[in-house]
C-alpha positions as CSV (number, residue, x, y, z in Angstrom):
1,M,-7.2,-26.9,-58.6
2,I,-3.7,-25.6,-57.3
3,I,-3.6,-22.0,-55.5
4,A,0.0,-21.4,-56.6
5,P,2.5,-23.7,-58.8
6,V,5.6,-25.5,-57.3
7,R,8.8,-24.1,-59.2
8,T,10.8,-27.2,-60.5
9,R,13.4,-27.7,-62.7
10,A,13.6,-25.7,-65.7
11,S,12.5,-26.8,-69.0
12,T,10.4,-26.1,-72.1
13,A,7.3,-26.7,-72.9
14,P,5.0,-25.9,-76.1
15,L,2.2,-23.3,-76.0
16,D,0.1,-25.1,-78.9
17,G,-0.9,-28.3,-78.1
18,H,0.1,-29.6,-81.7
19,T,3.6,-28.4,-82.1
20,A,5.8,-31.3,-80.3
21,E,6.1,-34.5,-79.6
22,V,6.5,-35.1,-75.7
23,N,8.3,-38.2,-73.9
24,P,5.2,-39.9,-72.3
25,R,7.0,-40.7,-69.4
26,A,7.4,-37.2,-68.7
27,A,3.6,-36.9,-68.4
28,T,3.5,-38.5,-64.8
29,F,7.4,-37.8,-63.7
30,D,7.6,-34.1,-64.8
31,A,7.0,-32.0,-61.5
32,T,7.1,-31.9,-57.6
33,A,3.6,-33.4,-56.5
34,T,1.4,-31.0,-54.8
35,G,-1.8,-31.8,-53.3
36,G,-1.3,-33.2,-49.5
37,M,-4.1,-32.8,-46.9
38,V,-4.2,-28.9,-46.8
39,Q,-4.2,-28.8,-50.5
40,R,-7.1,-31.3,-50.3
41,A,-9.1,-29.3,-47.7
42,V,-8.4,-26.3,-49.7
43,V,-10.2,-27.9,-52.8
44,T,-13.0,-29.4,-50.7
45,A,-13.7,-25.9,-49.8
46,I,-13.6,-24.2,-52.9
47,V,-15.9,-27.1,-54.7
48,F,-18.6,-27.8,-52.1
49,T,-19.2,-24.5,-50.5
50,P,-20.6,-22.6,-53.5
51,I,-22.6,-26.4,-53.8
52,A,-24.2,-25.6,-50.6
53,A,-24.5,-21.8,-51.1
54,G,-26.7,-22.7,-54.6
55,V,-28.9,-25.2,-52.4
56,L,-29.4,-22.2,-50.0
57,A,-29.9,-20.1,-52.9
58,L,-32.6,-22.1,-54.3
59,V,-34.5,-22.5,-50.8
60,Q,-34.2,-18.6,-50.9
61,F,-35.5,-17.8,-54.2
62,W,-38.6,-20.6,-53.9
63,S,-39.5,-18.4,-50.7
64,H,-38.6,-15.2,-51.8
65,G,-37.4,-15.0,-55.6
66,I,-34.5,-12.7,-56.0
67,G,-34.0,-9.0,-56.3
68,W,-33.1,-7.3,-59.7
69,F,-30.2,-5.8,-57.7
70,D,-29.1,-9.5,-56.8
71,L,-29.9,-10.5,-60.3
72,G,-28.0,-7.6,-62.1
73,L,-24.8,-8.2,-59.7
74,A,-24.2,-12.2,-60.2
75,I,-24.9,-11.5,-63.7
76,A,-21.9,-8.9,-63.7
77,M,-19.5,-10.7,-61.6
78,Y,-20.5,-13.8,-63.8
79,V,-19.4,-11.7,-66.7
80,V,-16.5,-10.1,-65.8
81,T,-14.9,-13.0,-63.8
82,G,-16.1,-15.7,-66.6
83,F,-14.3,-13.4,-69.3
84,G,-11.5,-13.3,-67.1
85,V,-11.0,-16.9,-67.5
86,T,-12.0,-17.5,-71.1
87,I,-10.4,-14.6,-72.8
88,G,-7.6,-13.8,-69.9
89,Y,-6.4,-17.3,-68.7
90,H,-7.3,-19.4,-71.6
91,R,-7.2,-17.3,-75.1
92,L,-4.7,-14.7,-74.0
93,L,-2.0,-16.3,-71.4
94,T,-2.3,-19.9,-72.1
95,H,-2.6,-20.2,-76.4
96,G,-1.3,-16.5,-76.8
97,S,-4.2,-15.8,-79.3
98,F,-3.4,-11.9,-79.1
99,R,-1.4,-9.4,-77.8
100,P,-3.0,-6.8,-75.5
101,R,-2.4,-3.6,-73.9
102,R,-0.6,-4.0,-70.8
103,W,-3.3,-2.6,-68.7
104,L,-5.8,-5.0,-70.4
105,K,-3.3,-8.2,-69.9
106,I,-3.7,-7.0,-65.8
107,V,-7.3,-6.4,-65.9
108,L,-8.3,-9.9,-67.4
109,A,-5.4,-11.8,-65.2
110,V,-7.0,-10.4,-62.1
111,A,-10.7,-10.9,-63.2
112,G,-9.7,-14.4,-64.0
113,S,-8.0,-15.1,-60.6
114,M,-11.6,-13.9,-59.0
115,A,-13.0,-17.3,-60.6
116,F,-12.0,-19.4,-57.9
117,E,-10.5,-21.4,-60.4
118,G,-6.7,-21.4,-59.4
119,S,-3.7,-19.4,-59.8
120,I,-2.9,-18.0,-63.3
121,I,0.1,-20.2,-63.7
122,S,-1.0,-23.2,-62.4
123,W,-4.3,-23.1,-64.5
124,T,-2.4,-22.7,-67.7
125,S,0.4,-25.2,-67.0
126,I,-2.4,-27.9,-66.4
127,H,-4.2,-26.8,-69.7
128,R,-1.2,-26.6,-72.1
129,R,-0.4,-30.3,-70.4
130,H,-3.9,-31.0,-71.3
131,H,-3.3,-30.4,-74.7
132,V,0.0,-32.4,-74.9
133,Y,-1.7,-35.4,-73.5
134,S,-5.4,-34.7,-74.4
135,D,-7.2,-37.9,-73.9
136,R,-4.2,-40.1,-73.4
137,P,-1.8,-41.2,-70.3
138,G,-0.8,-37.7,-69.1
139,D,-4.1,-35.7,-69.4
140,P,-5.0,-34.6,-65.7
141,H,-8.5,-34.3,-66.4
142,S,-9.6,-36.9,-69.3
143,P,-13.0,-38.9,-69.3
144,V,-11.3,-41.7,-71.3
145,R,-10.9,-44.6,-68.7
146,P,-10.6,-48.5,-69.1
147,G,-13.7,-50.3,-69.6
148,N,-17.0,-50.1,-71.3
149,R,-19.6,-50.4,-68.6
150,L,-21.7,-47.5,-67.6
151,A,-20.2,-47.2,-64.3
152,D,-16.9,-46.8,-66.0
153,R,-18.4,-44.0,-68.1
154,I,-19.7,-42.2,-65.3
155,G,-16.6,-42.3,-63.2
156,G,-14.8,-40.8,-66.1
157,L,-17.1,-38.2,-66.7
158,W,-17.0,-37.3,-62.9
159,H,-13.3,-37.3,-62.9
160,A,-13.1,-35.2,-66.2
161,H,-15.8,-32.6,-64.2
162,A,-14.3,-32.6,-60.7
163,G,-13.0,-35.6,-59.5
164,W,-9.4,-34.8,-60.7
165,L,-9.2,-31.8,-58.4
166,F,-8.6,-34.1,-55.6
167,Q,-6.0,-36.4,-56.7
168,R,-2.4,-35.3,-56.8
169,N,-2.1,-33.1,-59.8
170,R,1.7,-32.1,-60.8
171,V,2.5,-28.6,-61.9
172,D,5.9,-28.1,-63.4
173,A,5.8,-24.3,-64.1
174,Q,9.2,-24.1,-65.2
175,R,8.7,-26.6,-67.9
176,W,4.8,-25.8,-68.8
177,S,4.6,-22.1,-68.4
178,P,8.4,-20.3,-68.0
179,D,6.8,-17.5,-70.4
180,L,4.4,-16.6,-67.4
181,L,7.0,-16.9,-65.0
182,A,9.2,-14.4,-66.4
183,D,6.4,-12.1,-66.6
184,K,6.9,-9.6,-63.7
185,D,3.1,-8.5,-63.8
186,I,1.6,-11.9,-64.4
187,A,3.8,-13.9,-61.7
188,F,2.9,-11.3,-59.2
189,I,-0.8,-11.7,-59.7
190,S,-0.6,-15.4,-59.9
191,S,1.4,-15.4,-56.5
192,T,-1.4,-13.1,-54.9
193,T,-4.1,-15.2,-56.2
194,P,-5.9,-15.8,-52.5
195,A,-6.2,-12.2,-52.2
196,W,-8.2,-11.6,-55.4
197,M,-10.4,-14.4,-54.7
198,V,-11.2,-12.8,-51.2
199,A,-12.0,-9.7,-53.1
200,S,-14.4,-11.2,-55.5
201,L,-16.4,-12.3,-52.5
202,V,-15.7,-8.8,-50.7
203,I,-17.3,-6.4,-53.6
204,P,-20.6,-8.1,-53.8
205,F,-21.1,-7.9,-49.9
206,A,-19.6,-4.2,-50.1
207,L,-22.0,-3.2,-52.8
208,G,-25.1,-5.0,-51.2
209,W,-24.5,-2.7,-48.1
210,A,-24.1,0.4,-49.7
211,V,-26.8,-0.1,-51.9
212,T,-29.3,-2.0,-48.8
213,Q,-27.7,-0.5,-45.9
214,S,-28.6,-3.6,-44.0
215,L,-26.5,-6.8,-43.2
216,W,-29.0,-9.2,-44.8
217,G,-28.7,-7.1,-48.0
218,A,-25.0,-7.3,-47.8
219,F,-25.5,-11.4,-47.4
220,L,-27.6,-11.6,-50.3
221,A,-25.3,-10.1,-52.4
222,L,-22.8,-12.2,-51.2
223,L,-24.8,-15.1,-51.8
224,W,-26.0,-14.5,-55.4
225,G,-23.0,-12.1,-56.6
226,G,-20.4,-14.4,-54.6
227,L,-20.8,-17.8,-53.9
228,V,-23.8,-18.8,-56.3
229,R,-21.9,-17.1,-59.1
230,I,-18.6,-19.1,-58.4
231,F,-21.2,-22.3,-58.5
232,V,-22.3,-21.7,-61.7
233,L,-19.0,-20.2,-63.3
234,H,-17.1,-23.5,-61.7
235,H,-19.3,-26.1,-63.4
236,I,-19.7,-24.4,-66.7
237,T,-15.8,-24.7,-66.8
238,W,-15.6,-28.1,-65.6
239,S,-18.2,-29.2,-68.2
240,I,-15.9,-27.9,-70.8
241,N,-13.5,-30.8,-69.7
242,S,-16.2,-33.4,-69.1
243,V,-19.4,-32.9,-71.2
244,C,-17.2,-31.7,-74.4
245,H,-15.1,-34.7,-74.0
246,V,-18.0,-37.1,-74.3
247,F,-21.4,-35.5,-76.0
248,G,-21.5,-33.4,-79.2
249,R,-20.0,-33.3,-82.8
250,Q,-16.6,-33.4,-84.1
251,P,-16.5,-31.5,-87.1
252,F,-12.6,-31.0,-87.0
253,R,-10.1,-33.9,-87.2
254,T,-8.3,-34.4,-83.8
255,K,-6.7,-36.8,-81.9
256,D,-8.6,-36.7,-78.9
257,Q,-12.1,-36.7,-77.7
258,S,-12.9,-33.2,-77.8
259,R,-16.8,-32.4,-79.4
260,N,-18.9,-28.7,-79.9
261,V,-21.6,-28.6,-77.5
262,P,-23.9,-25.7,-79.0
263,L,-26.3,-25.1,-75.9
264,L,-23.1,-24.5,-73.6
265,A,-21.8,-21.9,-76.1
266,L,-23.6,-18.8,-74.3
267,V,-23.1,-19.4,-70.6
268,S,-19.5,-20.8,-71.4
269,F,-18.7,-17.5,-73.7
270,G,-18.2,-19.7,-76.6
271,E,-15.8,-22.4,-74.9
272,S,-17.9,-25.0,-75.6
273,W,-16.9,-25.0,-79.3
274,H,-14.4,-27.4,-78.0
275,N,-13.6,-30.0,-80.8
276,A,-12.8,-26.6,-82.9
277,H,-10.6,-24.9,-80.1
278,H,-8.7,-28.7,-80.0
279,A,-7.6,-28.7,-83.9
280,F,-7.0,-24.7,-83.9
281,P,-5.8,-23.9,-80.4
282,A,-4.2,-20.5,-80.7
283,L,-7.2,-19.1,-82.5
284,A,-9.1,-16.0,-80.7
285,R,-12.4,-17.5,-82.3
286,H,-13.5,-21.2,-81.1
287,G,-17.0,-20.6,-82.9
288,V,-14.9,-20.7,-86.3
289,D,-18.2,-21.6,-88.5
290,R,-21.5,-19.0,-89.1
291,W,-23.6,-18.5,-86.6
292,Q,-21.8,-20.0,-84.0
293,L,-22.1,-17.9,-81.1
294,D,-18.8,-16.9,-79.2
295,P,-18.9,-14.1,-76.8
296,S,-15.3,-14.1,-76.2
297,A,-14.5,-13.8,-79.7
298,S,-16.7,-10.9,-79.9
299,A,-14.9,-9.4,-76.8
300,I,-11.5,-9.7,-78.2
301,A,-12.8,-8.2,-81.7
302,L,-13.6,-5.3,-79.6
303,F,-10.5,-4.8,-78.0
304,E,-9.1,-4.7,-81.7
305,R,-11.2,-2.3,-82.7
306,L,-10.7,0.0,-79.7
307,K,-6.8,-0.8,-80.6
308,W,-6.7,-2.3,-76.9
309,A,-5.5,-5.6,-78.9
310,S,-3.2,-6.7,-81.7
311,E,-2.0,-9.5,-83.7
312,V,-5.2,-11.2,-82.8
313,R,-4.9,-15.0,-84.6
314,W,-8.3,-15.1,-86.7
315,P,-9.5,-18.2,-88.5
316,R,-9.0,-18.6,-91.9
317,P,-10.9,-20.8,-94.5
318,E,-8.4,-22.5,-96.2
319,L,-6.7,-23.3,-92.2
320,L,-10.3,-24.6,-91.4
321,A,-10.3,-26.7,-94.5
322,R,-6.9,-28.2,-93.5
323,R,-9.0,-30.5,-90.2
324,R,-12.5,-30.5,-91.6
325,V,-14.0,-33.9,-91.7
326,G,-14.9,-34.8,-95.2
327,V,-12.5,-32.4,-96.7
328,V,-9.5,-33.8,-98.4
329,P,-6.5,-31.7,-97.6
330,V,-4.9,-30.3,-100.4
331,T,-1.0,-30.8,-100.5
332,E,1.6,-29.4,-102.9
333,G,4.3,-31.4,-105.2
């Protein structure tokens, strides 16, 4: 997790992980290294403070339960920041799955920046790199590790889930996200990420104070709508990197270990249809088959209906057939 990327030499990068061949050596030496002592301290605080808050919330829940206001606030903040990541950071800014109105782009970017998952440009740069090197040398968070022992597999799962955050991750924003650096709105929001992160804690605290007129009520709102919400969203997001590259089904042919995990579909807003996403990175819908729940795609469809979004990349049967397991691709000639 990198709050702000380092700007280094200019180069080019594909926006779709299946569109270019990249020199594997560049995966190791493609950027100025970040992740010193200060970076590790920040990451440690961001990762473990919500965990501690989750334990405290569990104790509080066991003793006193949770009020309807705190529950509603936690769910609302989870949905707003979650969609900010899944629709804003991921489908829009990383893969260009649709073209939004300017105000919608800004709203989604701000919402994602409040999720405590790093800046827009660092997040998208790392994710684009992940698609290019998925489960190969150069992938920042692959669970694939040498060895077949149980300890090796558990170690790989931990690395993909959160361990990679504590390593020296290299982010070359000029290489991986030149389009976002050139977007003044996105560049500004990305550079002010710490302010949006603080705002995502101030909002529930202020609402709790306004509703309950007490510091205890404000604290509980901060606990549930702030820290517990961050804890849950963190681990759901990270599960896409870990769980969805180890467990589940692979209905589409890819060159990596990406898998579909239906149990995570609702809480991940459709991100857990991960095999389909890796097969077709630019699609706005990841749950491409019937009855596959994808709340992010449903929201994008609503944006399209309201004329807030256009040029949406929806799945087509003939496109899906090209990579579907058990279907022989039709070739011309």
